[in-house]
MARFI-341860 format. One line per 4 residues: for each residue x, y, z of C-alpha. Coordinates in nm, 3 decimals, always signed. Each point is the difference from the previous one (the first is absolute). Example, Ala and Ser with C-alpha at 12.3 -4.5 7.8 and 13.67 -1.06 7.14 Angstrom:
MARFI-341860
+1.230/-0.450/+0.780  +0.137/+0.344/-0.066;
This chain:
MARFI-341860
-6.090/-2.299/-0.521  -0.055/+0.232/+0.291  +0.310/-0.130/+0.169  +0.196/+0.049/-0.319;
-0.121/+0.357/-0.032  +0.089/+0.064/+0.363  +0.341/-0.149/-0.061  +0.051/+0.233/-0.292;
-0.111/+0.293/+0.215  +0.230/-0.118/+0.274  +0.289/-0.037/-0.241  -0.077/+0.344/-0.143;
+0.009/+0.149/+0.347  +0.329/-0.169/+0.076  +0.148/+0.139/-0.322  -0.121/+0.350/+0.082;
+0.148/-0.021/+0.351  +0.327/-0.136/-0.141  +0.015/+0.276/-0.259  -0.072/+0.265/+0.262;
+0.265/-0.147/+0.229  +0.254/-0.003/-0.282  -0.086/+0.360/-0.092  +0.028/+0.110/+0.361;
+0.333/-0.179/+0.026  +0.122/+0.172/-0.317  -0.114/+0.338/+0.133  +0.174/-0.069/+0.330;
+0.317/-0.100/-0.183  -0.017/+0.312/-0.216  -0.045/+0.223/+0.307  +0.282/-0.177/+0.179;
+0.226/+0.041/-0.303  -0.080/+0.370/-0.027  +0.064/+0.046/+0.371  +0.338/-0.169/-0.037;
+0.109/+0.228/-0.285  -0.130/+0.306/+0.185  +0.197/-0.098/+0.312  +0.316/-0.047/-0.205;
-0.026/+0.343/-0.163  -0.095/+0.174/+0.325  +0.293/-0.155/+0.186  +0.250/+0.158/-0.240;
-0.186/+0.330/+0.003  +0.001/+0.016/+0.382  +0.379/-0.037/-0.001  +0.034/+0.287/-0.245;
+0.123/-0.234/-0.275  -0.284/+0.040/-0.248  -0.242/+0.266/-0.119  -0.208/-0.080/-0.307;
-0.232/-0.256/-0.159  +0.006/-0.378/-0.047  -0.202/-0.238/-0.218  +0.023/-0.380/-0.005;
-0.124/-0.249/-0.261  -0.040/-0.370/+0.077  -0.093/-0.256/-0.264  -0.081/+0.283/-0.242;
-0.238/+0.180/+0.240  +0.052/+0.319/+0.200  -0.011/-0.107/+0.365  +0.128/+0.315/+0.169;
+0.024/+0.372/-0.078  +0.066/+0.266/+0.261  +0.224/+0.294/+0.090  +0.164/+0.156/+0.305;
+0.148/+0.338/+0.084  -0.051/+0.336/-0.164  -0.019/+0.096/-0.366  +0.029/+0.367/+0.095;
+0.153/+0.097/+0.333  -0.090/+0.368/-0.029  -0.372/-0.073/-0.004  +0.006/-0.335/+0.180;
-0.150/-0.187/-0.296  +0.041/-0.378/+0.037  +0.125/-0.240/-0.262  -0.273/-0.218/-0.152;
+0.003/-0.292/-0.245  -0.094/+0.249/-0.276  +0.274/+0.249/+0.091  +0.230/+0.064/-0.295;
+0.375/-0.047/+0.036  +0.293/+0.051/-0.231  +0.081/-0.361/-0.095  +0.350/+0.082/-0.124;
+0.169/-0.287/-0.187  -0.306/-0.224/+0.007  -0.058/+0.212/-0.314  +0.267/-0.214/-0.169;
-0.225/-0.306/+0.028  -0.269/+0.186/-0.197  +0.252/+0.115/-0.260  +0.123/-0.358/-0.039;
-0.354/-0.129/-0.057  -0.065/+0.267/-0.267  +0.322/-0.102/-0.178  -0.090/-0.369/+0.016;
-0.352/+0.069/-0.130  +0.157/+0.168/-0.304  +0.230/-0.299/-0.041  -0.295/-0.242/+0.008;
-0.176/+0.211/-0.263  +0.305/-0.005/-0.227  +0.051/+0.376/+0.021  +0.330/-0.033/+0.181;
+0.267/-0.264/+0.061  +0.210/-0.056/+0.307  +0.302/-0.026/-0.231  -0.063/+0.345/-0.153;
+0.278/+0.252/+0.059  -0.074/+0.342/+0.144  +0.084/+0.165/-0.331  -0.239/-0.231/-0.186;
-0.276/+0.198/+0.171  +0.160/+0.329/+0.106  +0.188/+0.113/-0.309  +0.122/+0.312/+0.177;
+0.179/-0.186/+0.281  +0.380/-0.020/-0.016  +0.079/-0.286/-0.236  +0.339/-0.100/+0.143;
-0.172/-0.135/+0.312  -0.368/-0.023/-0.094  +0.066/-0.241/-0.286  +0.156/-0.245/+0.248;
-0.268/+0.004/+0.272  -0.320/-0.206/-0.027  -0.345/+0.052/+0.147  +0.049/-0.308/+0.218;
+0.326/+0.140/+0.140  -0.185/+0.320/+0.094  -0.268/-0.205/+0.176  +0.263/-0.194/+0.197;
+0.233/+0.294/+0.081  +0.288/-0.156/-0.191  +0.036/+0.282/-0.255  +0.300/+0.167/+0.161;
-0.164/+0.345/-0.023  +0.077/+0.211/+0.308  -0.264/+0.132/+0.240  -0.195/+0.298/-0.137;
+0.020/+0.251/+0.288  +0.263/-0.039/+0.270  +0.051/+0.354/+0.131  -0.237/+0.258/+0.148;
+0.149/+0.272/-0.220  -0.142/-0.186/-0.303  -0.358/+0.048/+0.120  -0.052/+0.355/-0.132;
+0.094/-0.103/-0.353  -0.207/-0.317/+0.029  -0.309/+0.192/+0.113  +0.020/+0.229/-0.303;
-0.021/-0.292/-0.245  -0.212/-0.241/+0.206  -0.280/-0.005/-0.261  +0.230/-0.070/-0.295;
+0.109/-0.368/+0.011  +0.254/+0.037/-0.283  +0.168/+0.304/+0.153  +0.002/-0.169/+0.342;
+0.158/-0.319/-0.138  +0.258/+0.185/-0.206  +0.100/+0.202/+0.305  -0.010/-0.264/+0.273;
-0.031/-0.353/-0.145  +0.259/-0.004/-0.278  +0.325/-0.037/+0.192  +0.298/-0.212/-0.098;
-0.049/-0.367/+0.086  +0.131/-0.137/+0.330  +0.054/-0.346/-0.152  -0.080/-0.197/-0.319;
-0.377/-0.049/-0.030  -0.126/-0.327/+0.145  +0.316/-0.074/+0.198  -0.097/+0.139/+0.341;
-0.289/+0.128/+0.207  -0.021/+0.368/+0.095  -0.323/+0.148/+0.134  -0.076/+0.313/-0.200;
-0.318/+0.201/-0.045  +0.138/+0.101/-0.341  -0.097/-0.345/-0.132  -0.368/+0.060/+0.070;
+0.000/+0.360/-0.121  +0.112/-0.147/-0.332  -0.266/-0.272/+0.012  -0.264/+0.267/+0.057;
+0.123/+0.188/-0.307  -0.002/-0.321/-0.206  -0.362/-0.070/+0.105  -0.095/+0.352/-0.108;
+0.177/-0.041/-0.334  -0.165/-0.335/-0.075  -0.350/+0.107/+0.102  +0.016/+0.361/-0.121;
-0.143/+0.121/+0.332  +0.122/+0.114/+0.340  +0.107/-0.258/+0.255  -0.283/+0.106/+0.229;
-0.268/-0.039/-0.267  +0.134/-0.344/-0.099  +0.006/-0.103/+0.366  -0.357/+0.115/+0.050;
-0.135/-0.163/-0.316  +0.176/-0.334/+0.044  -0.003/-0.050/+0.377  -0.165/+0.257/+0.224;
-0.338/+0.032/-0.174  -0.049/-0.372/-0.075  +0.079/-0.089/+0.362  -0.206/+0.283/+0.151;
+0.308/+0.154/+0.164  -0.159/+0.342/+0.034  +0.227/+0.112/+0.286  +0.324/-0.049/-0.192;
+0.191/+0.240/-0.223  +0.321/+0.193/-0.063  +0.143/+0.255/+0.243  +0.012/+0.367/-0.102;
+0.127/+0.288/+0.211  -0.278/+0.234/-0.111  -0.290/-0.246/+0.036  -0.205/-0.024/+0.318;
-0.081/-0.369/+0.053  -0.295/-0.058/+0.237  +0.075/-0.228/+0.296  +0.375/+0.005/-0.071;
+0.214/-0.067/+0.307  +0.263/+0.252/+0.101  +0.348/-0.144/+0.044  +0.206/+0.045/+0.318;
+0.351/-0.080/+0.109  +0.067/-0.054/+0.368  +0.306/+0.181/+0.133  +0.085/-0.053/+0.368;
-0.347/-0.144/+0.046  -0.181/+0.298/-0.151  -0.178/+0.005/-0.340  +0.124/+0.248/-0.261;
-0.129/+0.081/-0.347  +0.206/-0.116/-0.297  -0.032/+0.094/-0.365  -0.121/-0.293/-0.210;
+0.158/+0.000/-0.346  -0.222/-0.278/-0.129  -0.084/+0.175/-0.327  +0.364/-0.019/-0.106;
-0.020/-0.380/+0.016  -0.259/-0.049/-0.279  -0.019/-0.359/-0.123  +0.271/-0.092/+0.251;
-0.167/+0.105/+0.325  -0.259/+0.271/-0.062  -0.334/-0.160/+0.088  -0.235/+0.037/+0.295;
-0.259/-0.256/+0.107  -0.186/-0.157/+0.293  +0.030/-0.344/+0.156  -0.351/-0.072/-0.128;
+0.095/+0.077/-0.361  +0.324/-0.196/+0.029  -0.207/-0.291/+0.128  -0.188/+0.007/-0.332;
+0.334/+0.009/-0.182  +0.133/-0.303/+0.187  -0.314/-0.206/-0.053  +0.009/+0.082/-0.373;
+0.362/-0.121/-0.017  -0.086/-0.317/+0.192  -0.292/-0.068/-0.233  +0.205/+0.075/-0.317;
-0.239/+0.273/-0.110  +0.281/+0.237/-0.101  +0.241/-0.246/-0.157  -0.022/-0.358/-0.117;
+0.098/-0.271/+0.246  +0.320/-0.058/-0.198  +0.100/+0.368/-0.008  -0.086/+0.045/+0.367;
+0.230/-0.288/+0.083  +0.274/+0.153/-0.212  -0.046/+0.327/+0.187  +0.032/-0.188/+0.331;
+0.313/-0.195/-0.099  +0.339/+0.134/+0.115  +0.318/-0.033/-0.205  +0.343/-0.120/+0.102;
+0.277/+0.218/-0.138  +0.322/-0.160/-0.118  +0.249/-0.032/+0.283  -0.267/+0.042/+0.271;
-0.136/-0.273/+0.224  -0.356/+0.125/-0.003  -0.232/+0.284/-0.082  -0.331/+0.143/+0.112;
-0.061/+0.235/-0.294  -0.321/-0.070/-0.190  -0.164/+0.231/-0.252  -0.096/+0.300/+0.213;
+0.002/-0.194/+0.328  +0.226/-0.184/+0.241  -0.063/-0.375/+0.024  +0.127/-0.226/+0.276;
-0.104/-0.267/+0.250  -0.064/+0.098/+0.362  +0.028/-0.275/+0.265  -0.276/+0.031/+0.259;
+0.106/-0.020/+0.364  +0.014/-0.166/+0.240  +0.076/-0.325/-0.182  +0.093/+0.159/-0.336;
-0.118/-0.318/-0.172  -0.231/+0.199/-0.229  +0.140/+0.266/-0.233  -0.267/+0.154/-0.225;
+0.104/+0.174/-0.319  -0.018/+0.375/+0.052  -0.044/+0.258/-0.275  +0.086/+0.330/+0.163;
-0.001/+0.360/-0.119  +0.115/+0.256/+0.250  +0.024/+0.377/-0.025  +0.144/+0.297/+0.185;
-0.009/+0.368/-0.085  +0.056/+0.192/+0.321  -0.214/+0.007/+0.207  -0.233/-0.260/-0.158;
+0.070/-0.373/+0.023  -0.191/-0.271/-0.186  +0.001/-0.379/-0.021  -0.198/-0.234/-0.224;
+0.033/-0.377/+0.044  -0.158/-0.277/-0.208  +0.021/-0.374/+0.071  -0.101/-0.122/-0.348;
+0.006/-0.371/+0.081  -0.248/+0.032/+0.287  -0.228/+0.288/-0.098  +0.112/+0.224/+0.286;
+0.115/+0.364/-0.007  +0.032/+0.306/+0.220  +0.064/+0.372/-0.030  +0.159/+0.233/+0.255;
+0.010/+0.377/-0.063  +0.149/+0.254/+0.240  +0.022/+0.380/+0.007  +0.258/+0.014/+0.279;
+0.376/-0.044/-0.022  +0.159/-0.204/+0.141  -0.238/-0.287/-0.065  +0.197/-0.321/+0.008;
-0.211/-0.214/-0.235  +0.268/-0.105/-0.250  +0.160/-0.280/+0.202  -0.223/-0.290/-0.098;
+0.275/-0.204/-0.172  +0.225/-0.015/+0.306  -0.158/+0.131/+0.323  -0.303/+0.001/+0.226;
-0.248/+0.286/-0.011  -0.348/+0.103/-0.111  +0.024/-0.154/-0.351  +0.115/-0.337/+0.133;
-0.277/-0.006/+0.263  -0.264/+0.073/-0.268  +0.150/-0.276/-0.214  -0.004/-0.245/+0.292;
-0.366/+0.080/+0.071  -0.090/-0.064/-0.364  +0.153/-0.346/+0.030  -0.177/-0.075/+0.328;
+0.305/+0.044/+0.221  +0.045/+0.198/+0.317  +0.152/+0.346/-0.045  +0.330/+0.072/+0.170;
-0.082/+0.355/+0.106  +0.200/+0.322/+0.014  +0.324/+0.032/+0.190  +0.102/-0.363/-0.054;
C-alpha cells in the first residue's frame, strides 16, 4: 500500500511538472508570438511607412495589441492601443450589421425598396432600388460629395439626414439598379436614414443600444466637429517628408464613414462577429458571401465588406477566405480583416497619410505580414 501511495504521489508530481512545463511552453510561445508581431509593426514604422495601432486575434483570442508613432505631434503624445482613430468606412460594416439585425427581426427586408421606408425620397429612382443593392453598392446612385465647394452647404445641414440626402444623395442613376458595381457613400447615407426610420431613433443611439453597449465598446462613437473626444489622435498628411495638419470631415460621413474607435474596441467587434453574437450563423455567412454580377467573371462585394481569398506566400498553396473592410478619409486610414473560417482577425488604424495598408489583396506590406504571422508563416518584411 505504501508503494502504491508513493506511486500516486510520484505520478502526481510528474503531472504537476508536466503541467508546469506545458504552461511555461505556452507562455514562451505567447511571448515569442508577441515579439514577432511587435517586430513586424516596428519594422514598418522605422521605415516611415506606418504610424498608428495594430491588434491581432488568433483562434478567437487577442494575441497582440500595440501602437507606434505619435497621436499628437505638437505635444509629442504617443499612440497607444486605446488611442481613438477615425475608422472611416469600417463604419459601413457596422451599418450593415444593424440592417441585417433588423432583417432577422422581421422589421426590414433586403428586398424592400428605398421608398418603402423613406416615403419622401424621389420615387422614380427610389422605388427601383432595394436595401440589398444599397448594401452592395449596386444601386447606381452617384457619390454624395465630390467637390470641395460642396462642403459649406453640407456642413450647414450635417445634422439633418433628410436634407443631406435630398441635397447630396438623390442624383440621377448612373446605371439600372443591380446591373453594375459603383462605390458610393450615398448608399450608406440612405441605409442610415432607413435604420432611423425603422427604429424611430437616431443612427447613433441605435448603434449604441444594439452594438456598442452590449459589446462594451466604450471608446467608440460618431465624429462631431464640436465635440472634444479624449484620447483622439490628430491626423497628419506628409508632404515632402514633413507632417501637415489636414481637416477631417468625418462628421459628414455619418452611417457611411463617420465613426471613431480603437483597435481594442474593434477587437471586441471582430470576436463578436466570429462568435455570431451579433447575427445568426446563417446571416453572418450571408453577410460574408460575395455576389457575381451578370456579365462579370467574379466579384468580391459582400454585404458591407469585401470578400476574397488571399494566397499566402511563398508557396501560395493556402488561400484563406478574407473578409475585409477598409477605410480612408484623409488623413486617417483604417483596415479591418476577418478570417471567418479560422477564427483569426486583425485591425490596423493609422493617423498619418500616406499609410499604405490597403494592398492586402495584391501586394506585400504590413497587412500581409500580420496575416502571415497569424498563420504561422515568416513575414516578408518592408521594402520587398
